[in-house]
C-alpha positions as CSV (number, residue, x, y, z in Angstrom):
1,M,-29.3,-33.9,-31.8
2,S,-29.3,-35.6,-35.2
3,L,-26.3,-37.9,-35.9
4,A,-25.8,-39.2,-39.4
5,V,-24.0,-42.4,-40.4
6,C,-21.5,-41.8,-43.3
7,V,-21.2,-44.8,-45.6
8,V,-18.1,-45.3,-47.8
9,A,-18.5,-48.3,-50.1
10,P,-17.3,-47.4,-53.6
11,T,-17.9,-50.7,-55.4
12,G,-21.0,-52.9,-55.9
13,R,-24.4,-52.2,-54.4
14,D,-23.3,-52.3,-50.7
15,A,-23.7,-48.6,-50.2
16,E,-27.1,-48.5,-51.8
17,L,-28.5,-51.4,-49.8
18,I,-27.0,-50.2,-46.4
19,L,-28.5,-46.7,-46.9
20,R,-31.9,-48.2,-47.7
21,V,-31.9,-50.4,-44.6
22,L,-30.7,-47.6,-42.3
23,R,-33.3,-45.1,-43.6
24,Q,-36.1,-47.6,-43.3
25,N,-35.2,-48.0,-39.7
26,G,-35.1,-44.3,-39.0
27,V,-31.4,-43.8,-39.0
28,A,-30.0,-40.7,-40.8
29,A,-27.4,-41.8,-43.3
30,E,-25.5,-40.3,-46.2
31,R,-23.0,-41.7,-48.8
32,W,-19.4,-40.6,-49.3
33,I,-17.5,-41.6,-52.3
34,D,-14.2,-41.7,-50.3
35,L,-12.8,-40.3,-47.0
36,G,-11.9,-37.0,-48.6
37,P,-14.6,-35.1,-46.6
38,L,-13.1,-36.4,-43.4
39,S,-10.2,-33.9,-43.8
40,K,-12.7,-31.1,-43.4
41,E,-14.6,-32.6,-40.5
42,S,-14.1,-31.5,-36.8
43,D,-15.4,-32.6,-33.5
44,E,-18.1,-29.9,-33.8
45,T,-19.7,-31.5,-36.9
46,Y,-22.3,-34.1,-36.0
47,V,-20.9,-37.2,-37.7
48,G,-22.4,-40.1,-35.8
49,A,-20.3,-43.0,-37.2
50,L,-18.3,-44.1,-40.2
51,L,-19.3,-47.4,-42.0
52,I,-16.5,-48.2,-44.4
53,A,-16.2,-51.2,-46.8
54,E,-12.9,-52.9,-46.4
55,E,-11.9,-52.4,-50.0
56,A,-12.2,-48.6,-49.6
57,L,-9.4,-48.7,-47.0
58,D,-6.4,-48.1,-49.2
59,A,-3.3,-46.2,-48.0
60,P,-4.7,-42.7,-48.5
61,A,-7.9,-43.6,-46.7
62,K,-6.1,-45.1,-43.7
63,T,-3.9,-42.0,-43.5
64,A,-7.1,-39.8,-43.5
65,L,-8.6,-41.8,-40.7
66,I,-5.4,-41.7,-38.6
67,N,-5.0,-37.9,-39.1
68,Y,-8.6,-37.4,-38.1
69,G,-8.1,-39.5,-35.0
70,N,-5.1,-37.4,-34.0
71,R,-7.1,-34.2,-34.4
72,Q,-9.9,-35.3,-32.2
73,S,-10.5,-33.7,-28.8
74,A,-9.9,-35.7,-25.6
75,W,-13.7,-36.4,-25.3
76,S,-14.1,-37.5,-28.9
77,D,-13.7,-41.1,-30.3
78,L,-15.5,-41.3,-33.7
79,P,-17.0,-44.9,-34.0
80,V,-15.7,-46.7,-37.1
81,L,-17.5,-49.8,-38.5
82,I,-15.7,-51.8,-41.2
83,L,-17.6,-54.1,-43.6
84,T,-15.3,-57.0,-44.2
85,G,-15.4,-60.1,-46.3
86,T,-16.3,-63.5,-45.1
87,S,-14.1,-65.2,-42.6
88,R,-13.2,-67.9,-45.1
89,S,-12.0,-65.4,-47.7
90,M,-9.9,-63.2,-45.3
91,P,-6.6,-64.1,-43.6
92,R,-6.6,-65.2,-40.0
93,N,-4.7,-62.1,-38.8
94,R,-7.1,-59.6,-40.5
95,E,-7.7,-57.8,-37.2
96,N,-4.1,-56.7,-37.2
97,R,-4.6,-55.0,-40.5
98,F,-6.9,-52.4,-38.7
99,E,-4.8,-52.0,-35.6
100,A,-3.5,-48.5,-36.6
101,L,-7.2,-47.4,-36.9
102,G,-7.8,-47.8,-33.2
103,S,-10.6,-50.2,-32.2
104,P,-13.0,-50.4,-35.1
105,V,-16.1,-52.6,-35.1
106,L,-15.8,-55.4,-37.8
107,L,-19.0,-56.4,-39.6
108,E,-18.6,-59.6,-41.6
109,R,-20.4,-60.2,-44.9
110,P,-23.0,-61.3,-45.6
111,L,-24.5,-58.8,-43.2
112,R,-27.9,-59.4,-41.7
113,P,-30.0,-56.2,-41.4
114,D,-30.7,-56.7,-37.7
115,I,-27.0,-57.0,-37.0
116,L,-26.4,-53.8,-39.1
117,I,-29.1,-51.8,-37.3
118,S,-28.0,-52.9,-33.8
119,S,-24.3,-52.2,-34.5
120,V,-25.0,-48.8,-35.9
121,R,-27.4,-47.8,-33.1
122,A,-24.8,-48.9,-30.5
123,A,-22.2,-46.7,-32.3
124,L,-24.6,-43.8,-32.4
125,R,-25.4,-44.2,-28.7
126,A,-21.7,-44.1,-27.9
127,R,-21.2,-41.1,-30.1
128,K,-24.2,-39.3,-28.5
129,R,-22.7,-39.9,-25.0
130,Q,-19.4,-38.4,-26.3
131,Y,-21.2,-35.2,-27.3
132,E,-23.0,-35.2,-23.9
133,I,-19.6,-35.4,-22.2
134,R,-18.4,-32.6,-24.4
135,D,-21.4,-30.4,-23.4
136,T,-20.8,-31.3,-19.7
137,L,-17.1,-30.4,-20.0
138,Q,-18.0,-27.2,-21.8
139,E,-20.4,-26.2,-19.0
140,R,-17.8,-27.0,-16.5
141,D,-15.2,-24.9,-18.3
142,N,-17.7,-22.0,-18.6
143,A,-18.5,-22.3,-14.9
144,L,-14.8,-22.3,-14.0
145,A,-14.2,-19.4,-16.3
146,A,-17.0,-17.5,-14.6
147,L,-15.7,-18.4,-11.2
148,R,-12.2,-17.3,-12.1
149,N,-13.7,-14.0,-13.5
150,E,-15.6,-13.5,-10.2
151,Q,-12.5,-14.3,-8.2
152,E,-10.4,-11.8,-10.2
153,T,-13.1,-9.2,-9.8
154,L,-13.3,-9.8,-6.1
155,H,-9.5,-9.6,-5.8
156,V,-9.5,-6.3,-7.8
157,I,-12.2,-4.9,-5.4
158,L,-10.3,-6.1,-2.3
159,D,-7.0,-4.7,-3.5
160,N,-8.5,-1.3,-4.1
161,L,-10.3,-1.1,-0.8
162,P,-8.8,1.6,1.6
163,V,-9.0,-1.0,4.4
164,G,-6.7,-4.0,4.7
165,I,-8.5,-7.4,4.7
166,I,-7.2,-10.7,6.0
167,V,-9.4,-13.9,5.8
168,V,-8.5,-17.0,7.8
169,G,-9.8,-20.5,8.1
170,R,-11.2,-22.2,11.1
171,E,-7.7,-23.1,12.4
172,G,-6.5,-19.6,11.9
173,N,-4.5,-20.2,8.7
174,V,-4.5,-17.3,6.3
175,L,-6.7,-17.9,3.2
176,L,-6.3,-14.6,1.4
177,S,-5.3,-11.0,2.1
178,N,-5.5,-7.9,0.0
179,R,-2.7,-5.5,-1.2
180,T,-3.8,-2.8,1.3
181,A,-3.2,-5.1,4.2
182,E,0.4,-5.7,3.1
183,Q,0.9,-2.0,2.5
184,I,-0.3,-1.1,6.0
185,L,1.7,-3.8,7.6
186,R,4.6,-3.2,5.3
187,Q,5.2,-6.9,4.9
188,P,3.6,-9.8,3.0
189,V,0.9,-11.9,4.6
190,P,1.6,-15.4,3.2
191,V,-1.3,-17.7,2.5
192,G,-1.2,-20.6,5.0
193,A,0.5,-18.5,7.7
194,S,-1.0,-19.1,11.2
195,I,-2.3,-16.2,13.3
196,G,-0.8,-18.1,16.3
197,T,2.8,-18.2,15.0
198,D,3.2,-15.7,12.1
199,A,5.4,-12.7,12.6
200,V,2.6,-10.4,11.4
201,W,0.6,-11.0,14.6
202,Q,3.7,-11.3,16.8
203,S,4.7,-7.8,15.7
204,F,1.6,-6.2,17.3
205,L,2.1,-4.3,20.5
206,T,-0.6,-3.9,23.0
207,G,-0.5,-0.1,23.1
208,G,1.6,2.8,24.3
209,R,5.3,2.9,23.4
210,E,6.5,0.0,25.6
211,E,7.6,-3.1,23.8
212,S,5.1,-5.7,25.0
213,P,4.3,-8.1,22.2
214,L,0.6,-9.1,21.8
215,D,-0.1,-12.7,22.8
216,S,-1.2,-14.7,19.8
217,G,-4.3,-16.0,21.6
218,D,-5.4,-12.4,22.3
219,S,-5.4,-11.2,18.7
220,P,-8.8,-9.9,17.5
221,L,-9.1,-12.7,14.9
222,Q,-8.3,-15.4,17.4
223,R,-10.9,-14.0,19.8
224,A,-13.5,-13.8,17.0
225,L,-12.9,-17.4,16.1
226,E,-13.2,-18.6,19.7
227,S,-16.1,-16.4,20.8
228,S,-18.1,-16.5,17.5
229,E,-18.7,-12.8,18.0
230,V,-17.7,-9.6,16.4
231,V,-14.7,-8.0,18.0
232,P,-15.0,-4.2,17.9
233,P,-12.1,-2.0,16.6
234,E,-9.0,-1.9,18.7
235,D,-5.9,0.2,18.3
236,F,-2.5,-1.4,18.3
237,L,1.1,-0.4,17.7
238,H,2.7,-2.5,14.9
239,R,6.4,-2.9,14.6
240,H,7.5,-2.8,10.9
241,K,10.4,-4.8,9.5
242,D,12.6,-1.7,9.7
243,G,12.0,-1.4,13.4
244,S,9.7,1.6,13.2
245,L,6.3,1.7,14.9
246,G,3.0,2.6,13.4
247,W,-0.6,2.7,14.8
248,I,-3.2,0.5,13.2
249,R,-6.8,-0.3,14.0
250,V,-8.1,-3.9,13.8
251,A,-11.6,-5.2,13.9
252,A,-12.5,-8.8,13.4
253,A,-15.6,-11.0,12.8
254,P,-16.3,-14.7,12.5
255,I,-17.5,-16.3,9.3
256,I,-20.6,-18.5,10.0
257,D,-21.5,-21.3,7.6
258,P,-25.1,-22.3,6.8
259,E,-25.1,-24.8,9.7
260,G,-24.3,-22.0,12.2
261,K,-20.7,-23.1,12.8
262,V,-17.6,-20.9,12.6
263,S,-15.8,-21.7,9.4
264,G,-13.3,-18.9,9.6
265,G,-12.8,-15.2,10.3
266,V,-12.1,-11.9,8.6
267,A,-10.1,-8.9,10.0
268,A,-10.3,-5.3,8.8
269,I,-7.1,-3.3,9.3
270,S,-6.9,0.5,9.0
271,D,-3.8,2.8,9.0
272,I,-4.5,5.3,11.8
273,D,-0.9,6.3,12.3
274,R,-1.2,9.9,11.0
275,S,-4.4,10.6,12.9
276,K,-2.9,9.1,16.1
277,R,0.2,11.2,15.7
278,A,-1.9,14.2,15.0
279,E,-3.7,13.7,18.3
280,E,-0.4,13.3,20.1
281,A,1.0,16.4,18.4
282,L,-2.1,18.4,19.2
283,M,-1.8,17.4,22.9
284,K,1.9,18.4,22.9
285,N,1.1,21.7,21.2
286,E,-1.7,22.4,23.7
287,K,0.8,21.7,26.5
288,L,3.4,24.0,24.9
289,A,0.8,26.7,24.4
290,A,-0.3,26.4,28.0
291,V,3.3,26.6,29.1
292,G,3.8,29.7,26.9
293,R,0.8,31.4,28.3
294,L,2.0,30.6,31.8
295,A,5.4,31.9,31.1
296,A,4.0,35.1,29.7
297,S,1.8,35.5,32.7
298,I,4.6,34.9,35.1
299,S,6.9,37.3,33.2
300,H,4.2,40.0,33.4
301,E,3.8,39.5,37.1
302,I,7.5,39.4,37.8
303,N,8.2,42.7,36.1
304,N,6.7,44.9,39.0
305,P,8.6,43.3,41.9
306,L,11.8,43.3,39.7
307,E,11.5,47.0,39.2
308,A,10.9,47.5,42.9
309,V,14.0,45.4,43.9
310,T,16.1,47.3,41.3
311,N,15.1,50.6,42.8
312,L,15.9,49.5,46.3
313,L,19.3,48.2,45.2
314,Y,20.0,51.6,43.6
315,L,19.2,53.3,46.9
316,V,21.5,50.9,48.7
317,E,24.3,51.6,46.2
318,Q,23.9,55.3,46.5
319,T,23.9,55.3,50.3
320,T,26.9,53.0,50.6
321,R,29.3,54.6,48.2
322,S,33.0,53.7,48.4
323,T,32.2,50.6,50.5
324,P,32.2,46.9,49.6
325,A,28.4,46.9,50.0
326,S,28.1,49.4,47.2
327,Q,30.0,47.0,44.8
328,F,27.7,44.1,45.8
329,A,24.6,46.3,45.2
330,L,25.9,47.3,41.7
331,R,26.6,43.6,40.8
332,A,23.0,42.8,42.0
333,Q,21.6,45.5,39.8
334,E,23.4,44.1,36.7
335,E,22.1,40.6,37.3
336,L,18.5,41.9,37.9
337,A,18.8,43.9,34.6
338,R,19.7,40.6,32.9
339,V,16.7,38.9,34.4
340,S,14.5,41.8,33.4
341,H,15.8,41.5,29.8
342,I,15.0,37.8,29.7
343,V,11.4,38.5,31.0
344,T,10.9,41.2,28.4
345,Q,12.1,38.9,25.6
346,T,9.8,36.1,26.9
347,L,6.8,38.5,26.9
348,R,7.7,39.7,23.4
349,F,8.1,36.1,22.0
350,H,4.6,35.0,23.2
351,R,2.8,38.2,22.4
352,Q,0.8,37.7,19.2
353,S,-0.5,40.6,17.2
354,S,-4.0,40.1,15.8
355,S,-3.1,41.7,12.4
356,P,0.0,42.2,10.4
357,S,2.2,45.1,11.5
358,L,5.6,46.6,10.6
359,T,8.3,44.9,12.7
360,A,12.0,45.3,12.6
361,V,13.9,42.2,11.6
362,D,16.1,42.4,14.7
363,D,12.9,42.4,16.9
364,L,11.9,39.2,15.3
365,L,15.2,37.4,15.6
366,E,16.4,38.5,19.1
367,P,13.5,36.9,21.1
368,A,13.9,33.6,19.2
369,I,17.7,33.6,19.8
370,A,17.3,34.5,23.4
371,L,15.2,31.3,24.1
372,F,18.2,29.2,23.1
373,R,21.2,31.2,24.5
374,G,21.4,29.0,27.6
375,R,21.3,25.7,25.6
376,M,23.9,27.1,23.1
377,A,26.2,28.0,26.0
378,N,25.8,24.5,27.6
379,S,26.4,22.7,24.3
380,N,29.4,24.8,23.4
381,I,27.8,26.3,20.3
382,Q,29.3,29.5,18.9
383,L,26.7,32.0,17.8
384,V,27.7,34.3,14.8
385,Q,25.2,37.1,14.0
386,Q,25.6,39.0,10.8
387,N,22.9,41.7,10.7
388,R,23.2,43.4,7.3
389,T,19.9,45.1,7.4
390,S,17.7,46.9,9.9
391,C,14.6,47.3,7.7
392,Q,11.1,46.5,8.8
393,I,8.7,44.0,7.2
394,C,4.9,43.8,7.4
395,C,4.0,40.5,9.1
396,R,2.4,38.8,12.1
397,D,5.4,39.0,14.3
398,G,4.3,36.0,16.5
399,D,4.0,33.7,13.6
400,V,7.4,34.6,12.2
401,R,9.1,34.3,15.6
402,Q,7.6,30.8,15.8
403,V,9.3,29.9,12.4
404,L,12.6,31.3,13.5
405,S,12.3,29.5,16.8
406,N,11.7,26.2,15.0
407,L,14.6,26.6,12.7
408,I,17.1,27.8,15.4
409,G,15.8,24.9,17.7
410,N,16.5,22.4,14.9
411,A,20.0,23.8,14.4
412,V,20.8,23.6,18.1
413,D,19.4,20.0,18.3
414,S,21.8,18.9,15.5
415,M,24.9,20.2,17.4
416,R,24.8,18.3,20.7
417,A,28.6,18.1,20.7
418,G,29.1,21.8,19.9
419,G,29.5,23.7,16.6
420,R,28.8,27.0,15.1
421,L,25.4,28.7,14.4
422,I,25.3,31.5,11.8
423,V,22.3,33.8,11.7
424,R,22.4,36.3,8.9
425,T,19.9,39.0,7.6
426,T,20.2,40.7,4.2
427,S,18.1,43.0,2.2
428,V,17.5,41.4,-1.2
429,H,15.1,41.3,-4.2
430,H,13.4,38.0,-5.0
431,P,15.3,36.4,-7.9
432,K,12.1,35.6,-9.9
433,T,9.6,38.4,-9.0
434,N,12.1,41.1,-8.1
435,I,10.0,42.0,-5.1
436,P,12.0,43.7,-2.3
437,G,12.4,41.8,0.9
438,V,14.6,40.3,3.6
439,R,16.5,37.1,3.5
440,I,17.1,35.4,6.8
441,T,19.7,32.6,6.8
442,I,20.2,30.1,9.6
443,A,23.2,27.8,9.1
444,D,24.6,25.2,11.4
445,T,27.5,22.7,11.4
446,G,25.5,19.8,12.8
447,H,25.1,16.3,11.5
448,G,22.9,17.2,8.5
449,I,19.8,15.6,7.1
450,P,20.0,12.3,5.2
451,K,19.0,12.4,1.5
452,H,16.1,10.0,2.0
453,A,14.7,12.3,4.7
454,M,15.1,15.5,2.7
455,Q,12.3,14.5,0.4
456,R,9.9,14.3,3.3
457,I,10.9,17.1,5.7
458,F,7.9,19.2,4.9
459,E,5.4,16.4,5.3
460,P,3.2,16.6,8.4
461,F,4.1,14.2,11.2
462,Y,7.3,13.1,9.6
463,T,10.2,13.4,12.1
464,T,13.8,12.2,12.4
465,K,13.8,12.9,16.2
466,G,11.7,9.8,17.2
467,D,9.5,10.4,20.2
468,N,11.1,13.7,20.9
469,G,9.7,15.3,17.7
470,T,6.1,15.9,16.5
471,G,6.9,16.2,12.8
472,L,5.0,19.5,12.6
473,G,7.7,22.1,13.0
474,L,8.9,22.5,9.4
475,W,5.4,21.8,8.0
476,I,3.9,24.6,10.1
477,S,6.9,26.9,9.3
478,Q,6.4,26.4,5.6
479,E,2.7,27.2,5.8
480,I,3.4,30.4,7.9
481,V,6.0,31.6,5.4
482,K,3.6,30.9,2.5
483,R,0.9,32.9,4.2
484,N,3.3,35.8,4.3
485,Q,4.0,35.3,0.5
486,G,7.6,34.2,1.3
487,T,9.6,31.1,0.6
488,L,11.5,28.6,2.8
489,R,14.3,26.5,1.5
490,I,16.4,23.8,3.2
491,R,19.8,22.6,2.0
492,S,21.8,20.0,3.9
493,K,24.9,17.8,3.7
494,T,25.9,14.8,5.7
495,G,29.3,13.4,6.4
496,R,32.2,14.9,8.1
497,P,34.0,17.3,8.0
498,H,31.6,19.5,6.0
499,S,28.2,18.5,7.3
500,G,25.5,20.9,8.2
501,T,22.2,22.4,7.2
502,V,21.2,25.9,5.8
503,A,17.7,27.2,6.1
504,T,16.9,30.3,4.0
505,I,13.7,32.4,4.5
506,F,12.7,35.2,2.1
507,L,10.0,37.5,3.4
508,P,8.7,40.5,1.3
509,I,8.8,43.9,2.9
510,E,5.1,44.4,2.2
511,A,3.0,41.2,2.1
512,K,-0.7,40.6,2.1
513,T,-0.8,37.8,4.7
514,I,-3.7,35.3,4.6
C-alpha cells in the first residue's frame, strides 16, 4: 500500500523544501495549492497524511477539514500535521485555535528534517494501521454476510423439508425449529423452550386413545441427550390446541462435538396421521367385510330350516282349523315370513355381481333401507318413500347399494332424537349432458353439517363422528358414483328449526362403469 503525504503551503518555499526532504527519504509526497481536492477525497483514496502550513488554514480551509472529518468512516482518522510559526511569534493559546480540527500534530518552525521525517512516518504508520483495521472489518463483514447467507439458505432448506426438525441444546432448550414442525404440531415451537416443561412435549400421548401424557423425561429427545445414542422412530398421539388428536412419528439423535461430548440433540417429526387412520379404517373395513360374509353365510344356511318350519306350521294350521292352535300357527307363519324376508334382503345386499347388470331401482333401495328399519323404529324416525320411477339402470348393484347404505346410515345417525327420512326416486335427464337417468334423493331433518366441514366431507379420513367414523364413507361413495358416470351432491343446513341434509345421486340408465 502506497500512502502519500499531501503538502499545503501556498507561500514561500516551505512546500518545495518539504517535498524535497520527504522524497529524498523515500516518502511519497505531492503538493496541493489548497484544500479544494479534499472535498473529493473519501476513505477509499490512499491519502496518508495532510501537512498544512498554518497560514493556509483560513476559514474555508478549516470548513473543508471539518466536513471531511465528519464524512470519515468510524475506522478512519486522517492524520493532520500543521506547520506553525515559532513559539515566540505565536500567542500562548495557539493550540485552542486548532481545537475544532481534532487532534492535529503541531510542527514548529524552524523545522529540522529529522523531526519532519519522524513525525510524517509516525503519521503514515498510524494511517496504515487504520487501513488494516478497515480491511479486517471488511473481512469480518464479508464473513458475517456469508454466514447470514448460509443461515438463510439453511433455514429455507429446513422450512421446505417434508419432515419437522427441532434442534435443542445440551440442557434441552430449543435452538431452532422449522416451519414443517410447527405445521405438524399445529403450534409454534418457541426458541428457548425446554423439552422438560414446554407444552409441545407435554401434549404427546403414549399411544392408543387413552389420555396418558408422556413424561418429559421419556421424550425421544431427552433419551437421546441422556444416552448419547440414536432413538429409533416411535409413534405418538399428539393433542393439538383445538383438542383434536393426531398421530406423529418422532426419531431423535444426539449432536456430538469434536471432543466426543453431547452438545445437543435433533428430533425429526413426521405426520403419519393419515396413514395411521388408513390402517385403522382398513382394519375396520376388513372386520365389516368379514361380518358381512358371515351374515350372508348364515342367511344362506338359515333359509332351508326356515322353509321346513314354515311348511310344518302350514300343516299344523291345516289340521287344526277352527281351533285356537290354528290361529297361533298362522301368526307363527307370518313372523317366519318376515324373518325370511330379512334373510333374503341380507343376502341380496351382500351379493356382489362381477360385472354391471340391469337392476331395478327399487331392488337397489329396498335392501339398503331394510338394514336400518330397526334403528329407525327405535329412534322414532318416520320413513317417507316416494318412488316415482320403476326403471332399471346398468350398474354393479353391490356398489350402488353400498353408496345408498352409507347415505341412509349418515341420515339415521344425524337423527338420534327422531325426525323424518325422505327417500325419493325420479326419472330425469342430466341438466348438462341431457343423458337419461335416475335421480335418488335422500333427505333428513337431522342436525346438519357445519359449513367448515362441508368443504372437507369428500376428503378421505375426514370425519365428524370422532372415533365412531372412519372418514371413508362419502369418499368411497363419491368414487363409486363417478365410476358409474354419475354425480353425488350434498347440501346441508344447520340451526333449528330447518336443519337437515339432502344427498342427491344421479345415475345414467346406461353407464360404462370402470
